[in-house]
C-alpha positions as CSV (number, residue, x, y, z in Angstrom):
1,M,103.2,109.0,106.2
2,S,99.7,108.9,105.0
3,V,96.9,107.9,107.4
4,I,93.3,108.1,106.2
5,V,90.7,108.2,109.0
6,T,87.1,108.9,108.1
7,A,83.6,108.0,109.1
8,L,82.1,108.5,105.6
9,L,79.5,111.1,106.4
10,L,77.8,110.9,103.1
11,A,75.5,107.9,103.1
12,I,75.3,105.8,100.0
13,P,71.8,104.6,98.8
14,L,71.7,101.4,100.9
15,C,68.2,100.6,99.8
16,L,69.6,99.8,96.4
17,S,70.8,96.2,95.7
18,Y,74.4,95.3,96.6
19,A,75.4,95.2,92.9
20,E,73.8,98.6,92.2
21,A,75.6,100.3,95.1
22,I,79.1,99.0,94.3
23,N,80.9,99.1,91.0
24,Y,82.7,95.8,91.1
25,N,84.9,96.5,88.1
26,Q,86.1,99.8,89.5
27,L,86.7,98.2,92.9
28,R,88.7,95.4,91.4
29,L,90.7,97.7,89.1
30,M,91.7,99.9,92.1
31,A,92.6,96.9,94.2
32,A,94.8,95.6,91.3
33,K,96.4,99.0,90.8
34,H,97.4,99.1,94.5
35,N,98.5,95.4,94.4
36,M,96.0,94.4,97.0
37,T,96.4,90.7,97.6
38,C,93.9,89.3,100.1
39,I,91.7,89.9,103.1
40,L,92.9,89.0,106.7
41,V,90.3,89.3,109.5
42,F,90.5,89.6,113.2
43,G,87.7,90.0,115.7
44,D,84.6,88.4,117.3
45,S,81.4,86.6,116.2
46,T,80.6,89.3,113.6
47,V,83.5,88.0,111.5
48,D,84.2,84.5,112.8
49,P,83.5,82.0,110.0
50,G,83.9,79.0,112.3
51,N,87.2,79.1,114.3
52,N,85.2,78.3,117.4
53,N,84.1,75.0,116.0
54,Y,87.6,73.8,116.9
55,L,87.7,75.2,120.4
56,S,86.4,73.9,123.7
57,T,83.7,76.6,124.2
58,L,80.0,77.0,124.3
59,A,80.2,80.0,122.0
60,K,79.5,78.0,118.8
61,S,76.9,78.1,116.0
62,N,77.8,75.0,113.9
63,F,74.2,73.7,114.1
64,L,70.9,74.6,112.5
65,P,69.1,77.0,112.2
66,Y,72.4,78.8,111.8
67,G,73.5,78.6,108.2
68,E,70.0,77.7,106.8
69,D,70.5,80.2,104.0
70,F,74.2,79.4,103.5
71,Y,74.3,77.9,100.0
72,S,73.1,74.3,100.7
73,G,71.8,75.2,104.1
74,H,74.9,74.1,105.9
75,P,75.8,75.5,109.3
76,T,79.5,76.6,109.3
77,G,80.0,78.3,112.6
78,R,79.0,81.7,111.3
79,F,76.5,83.4,113.7
80,C,74.1,84.2,110.9
81,N,71.6,82.5,108.6
82,G,74.1,82.9,105.7
83,R,77.3,84.8,104.9
84,L,79.0,87.6,106.9
85,T,80.1,91.1,105.9
86,T,83.7,89.9,105.3
87,D,82.5,87.2,102.9
88,F,80.8,89.9,100.8
89,I,83.8,92.1,100.9
90,A,86.1,89.3,99.8
91,E,83.7,88.5,97.0
92,A,83.5,92.1,95.8
93,F,87.3,92.2,95.4
94,G,87.1,89.0,93.4
95,Y,89.2,86.8,95.7
96,T,86.7,84.3,97.1
97,D,83.0,84.2,98.1
98,L,83.9,82.9,101.5
99,V,86.6,83.9,104.0
100,R,87.7,80.6,105.6
101,A,88.5,80.0,109.3
102,F,92.2,79.7,109.9
103,L,91.7,76.7,112.2
104,D,89.6,74.8,109.7
105,P,91.6,71.6,108.9
106,A,90.2,71.6,105.4
107,I,91.7,75.0,104.6
108,T,93.4,75.0,101.2
109,R,96.4,76.8,99.6
110,K,94.0,79.0,97.7
111,D,92.2,80.0,100.9
112,L,95.5,80.9,102.6
113,L,96.6,83.1,99.7
114,H,93.2,84.9,99.2
115,G,91.7,85.4,102.6
116,V,91.4,83.9,106.1
117,S,89.9,84.9,109.4
118,F,91.4,84.5,112.8
119,A,88.3,85.8,114.5
120,S,86.7,84.1,117.4
121,A,83.1,84.4,118.6
122,A,82.8,85.9,122.2
123,S,86.3,87.4,121.8
124,G,87.3,90.9,122.8
125,Y,90.2,93.0,123.9
126,T,89.6,91.8,127.5
127,V,88.1,88.4,126.8
128,S,90.4,85.4,126.9
129,N,88.3,82.3,127.3
130,V,88.2,81.9,123.4
131,L,90.8,83.2,121.0
132,S,91.8,86.5,122.5
133,I,93.1,89.2,120.2
134,S,96.6,88.3,121.3
135,K,96.0,84.6,120.5
136,Q,94.6,85.7,117.1
137,L,97.8,87.6,116.4
138,D,99.8,84.5,117.4
139,Y,97.9,82.5,114.8
140,F,98.7,85.3,112.3
141,R,102.4,84.6,112.9
142,H,101.7,80.9,112.1
143,Y,99.8,82.0,109.0
144,K,102.9,84.0,107.9
145,N,105.0,80.8,108.3
146,H,102.5,78.8,106.2
147,I,102.5,81.2,103.3
148,R,106.3,81.6,103.5
149,N,106.5,77.8,103.0
150,L,104.1,78.0,100.1
151,V,105.5,81.0,98.1
152,G,108.8,82.0,99.6
153,T,109.9,84.8,101.8
154,K,109.7,87.7,99.4
155,E,106.2,86.9,98.0
156,S,104.8,86.1,101.4
157,E,105.9,89.5,102.7
158,E,104.3,91.1,99.7
159,I,101.0,89.3,100.4
160,V,100.9,90.6,104.0
161,R,102.0,94.1,103.1
162,N,99.3,94.5,100.5
163,A,96.5,92.7,102.3
164,L,93.4,94.4,103.6
165,V,93.3,93.7,107.3
166,I,89.9,94.0,109.0
167,L,89.7,94.4,112.8
168,S,86.1,94.0,114.1
169,I,86.0,93.7,117.9
170,G,84.9,95.4,121.1
171,T,81.2,94.8,121.7
172,N,81.8,91.9,124.0
173,D,84.1,94.0,126.1
174,F,81.2,96.2,127.0
175,L,78.2,94.0,127.1
176,L,79.8,90.9,128.6
177,N,82.6,92.3,130.7
178,Y,81.2,95.6,131.8
179,Y,77.4,95.6,131.9
180,V,76.0,92.0,132.0
181,V,78.9,90.6,134.1
182,P,80.2,93.7,135.9
183,T,83.8,92.5,136.2
184,R,85.4,95.6,134.7
185,S,82.8,98.1,136.0
186,R,84.2,97.3,139.5
187,Q,87.6,98.4,138.4
188,Y,86.9,101.3,136.0
189,N,84.3,104.0,135.3
190,I,83.2,103.9,131.7
191,E,85.6,106.6,130.6
192,Q,88.6,104.8,132.1
193,Y,87.4,101.5,130.6
194,Q,87.1,103.0,127.2
195,N,90.6,104.4,127.4
196,Y,91.9,101.0,128.6
197,L,90.3,99.3,125.6
198,I,91.7,101.9,123.2
199,S,95.2,101.1,124.6
200,R,94.6,97.4,123.9
201,M,93.4,98.3,120.3
202,K,96.5,100.4,119.8
203,K,98.8,97.6,120.9
204,A,97.0,95.2,118.5
205,I,97.4,97.6,115.6
206,K,101.1,98.2,116.4
207,T,101.6,94.4,116.5
208,L,99.9,94.1,113.1
209,H,102.2,96.8,111.7
210,S,105.3,95.1,113.1
211,L,104.2,91.9,111.4
212,G,104.0,93.6,108.1
213,A,100.3,94.8,107.7
214,R,100.0,98.2,106.0
215,K,96.3,98.6,105.3
216,V,94.0,98.3,108.3
217,A,90.2,98.9,108.5
218,V,89.0,99.2,112.0
219,V,85.3,98.6,112.4
220,G,83.5,100.7,115.0
221,L,80.9,99.5,117.6
222,P,77.3,99.1,116.5
223,P,74.4,100.6,118.4
224,F,74.4,97.7,120.8
225,G,71.7,99.4,122.9
226,C,69.4,98.3,120.0
227,M,70.1,94.6,120.1
228,P,67.0,92.5,120.9
229,I,68.7,90.8,123.8
230,V,69.5,94.2,125.3
231,R,65.9,95.4,124.9
232,T,64.9,92.2,126.8
233,L,67.5,92.4,129.6
234,W,66.8,96.1,130.1
235,D,63.0,95.5,129.7
236,D,62.6,98.4,127.3
237,I,61.1,98.3,123.8
238,K,63.3,101.3,122.8
239,C,67.0,101.3,122.2
240,D,69.0,102.0,125.3
241,A,70.2,105.5,124.8
242,E,73.0,105.3,127.4
243,L,74.5,102.2,125.9
244,N,74.4,103.7,122.4
245,E,76.1,106.8,123.7
246,V,78.9,104.6,125.0
247,A,79.3,103.2,121.5
248,V,79.3,106.6,119.9
249,S,81.9,108.0,122.4
250,F,84.1,104.9,122.0
251,N,83.9,105.1,118.2
252,S,85.1,108.7,118.5
253,K,88.1,107.6,120.6
254,I,88.9,105.0,117.9
255,Q,89.0,107.6,115.2
256,R,91.2,109.9,117.4
257,E,93.6,107.1,118.2
258,L,94.0,106.1,114.5
259,K,95.3,109.6,113.8
260,T,98.1,109.0,116.3
261,L,99.3,105.8,114.6
262,A,100.8,107.5,111.6
263,R,103.6,105.4,110.0
264,P,105.1,105.7,106.5
265,S,103.0,103.9,103.9
266,F,100.4,102.9,106.5
267,T,96.7,103.5,105.8
268,S,94.0,103.1,108.4
269,V,90.3,103.5,107.8
270,F,87.5,103.8,110.4
271,V,84.4,101.8,109.3
272,D,81.3,103.4,110.8
273,I,78.7,100.6,111.2
274,Y,76.9,102.4,113.9
275,R,75.1,104.8,111.5
276,V,74.2,102.0,109.1
277,V,72.7,99.7,111.7
278,L,70.9,102.5,113.6
279,N,69.3,103.7,110.4
280,A,68.1,100.2,109.6
281,V,66.7,99.8,113.1
282,E,65.0,103.2,113.1
283,S,63.8,103.2,109.5
284,P,63.5,99.6,108.5
285,N,61.1,100.2,105.6
286,R,63.8,102.3,103.9
287,Y,65.8,99.2,103.5
288,G,63.0,96.8,102.8
289,F,62.9,95.4,106.3
290,V,59.6,94.9,108.3
291,E,61.1,93.7,111.7
292,A,63.8,95.5,113.6
293,L,62.8,94.9,117.2
294,K,63.4,91.2,117.4
295,G,65.5,88.4,115.8
296,C,64.3,85.7,113.4
297,C,65.3,82.7,115.6
298,G,62.8,81.5,118.2
299,S,61.0,84.4,120.0
300,G,63.8,86.7,118.7
301,T,64.1,88.3,122.1
302,Y,66.9,86.4,123.9
303,E,68.0,83.4,121.8
304,Y,71.5,83.3,120.3
305,G,74.1,80.5,120.1
306,K,73.1,77.4,121.9
307,T,69.7,78.8,123.0
308,C,68.9,79.1,119.3
309,K,69.7,75.5,118.4
310,D,67.0,73.7,116.5
311,L,64.4,76.4,117.0
312,S,62.0,77.5,114.3
313,T,62.7,80.7,112.4
314,C,60.8,83.4,110.6
315,S,59.6,82.5,107.1
316,D,61.4,85.4,105.3
317,R,64.8,86.3,106.8
318,T,65.3,89.1,104.3
319,K,62.7,91.1,106.1
320,Y,64.5,91.0,109.5
321,V,67.4,93.2,110.6
322,F,68.5,90.7,113.2
323,W,69.0,87.0,112.8
324,D,69.1,86.1,116.5
325,A,68.9,88.3,119.5
326,V,72.4,89.6,118.9
327,H,73.6,89.2,115.3
328,P,72.3,90.7,112.1
329,T,70.8,88.7,109.2
330,E,72.8,87.9,106.0
331,R,70.9,90.7,104.3
332,M,71.9,93.2,106.9
333,Y,75.5,92.1,106.7
334,K,75.3,92.6,103.0
335,I,74.1,96.2,103.5
336,I,77.0,96.8,106.0
337,A,79.4,95.4,103.5
338,D,78.1,97.7,100.8
339,D,78.8,100.7,103.0
340,A,82.2,99.5,104.1
341,L,83.2,98.8,100.4
342,Q,82.2,102.3,99.4
343,L,84.3,103.7,102.2
344,I,87.3,101.6,101.2
345,L,87.0,102.4,97.6
346,S,86.7,106.1,98.2
347,Y,89.3,106.6,100.9
348,M,91.8,103.7,101.3
349,F,92.7,103.8,97.6
């Protein structure tokens, strides 16, 4: 069985434009050669296109200024001024320019067959007040039933088998459940907690495999010690080195665990976003940014979600690494997508 696990140590020239960094034709030819069918997404607010719009939760962003750069300036529930990394990835493969929320009642047959997201903002391996990872997997089972009814059993199984599955989750488990609200820190030291989260990740991946998934990209943690809201809460203009080290060590554990999940015809890829985001924060000029310490919404130091609602924003969002005090701008997400696509093209195929 072949398992590919890599952190892509050779950086691509991210200061180039998205189109220059990725050869669309090559990417789509390789996807076609390997019968890749669609993109299926699981995770938190970094990849939630609006599932939380249909939940009873405060973790929503279906209001301005969120979405003010999203085509017609329409808020969708994405925690961003525009599109997310997964939208850019789906577009690069030629499927769709938007990955739809599975809970969206307006979802179409085309959406279901080309890419959907089950992700839920504020979710995590240990967070259950929104769509937990187990609940997202339950909806994945519903999804399989939907496409089986649309195209039949054989073709529906092929769609899932040849889909690119993206798993982007974990930051909330640390920031919300360990540090800001010390629920888990009373039960575990950081090493024990990381191992516990890895066991939950392993269970989720095994469930995905049992449901037919064969190509899984696991996104690592970002340098969350550099988030504007963390700088504010910790009262430090610098990135928090201790938190970033937690992210680095957890990412290493993810990579080691992926090596143990070898199954015939199963391919897993570790997507290292830590390096990309940290580089942008530490050397913003290299990427054409001018502001990496604060977000674009409000003061940029603490606002996100409801506290960002109806606030003024910076005049040029393309110059900011962060959109709000937690989430990247559309342009930063595009840079992350560039890097992830290069990895997928080089290693998954």
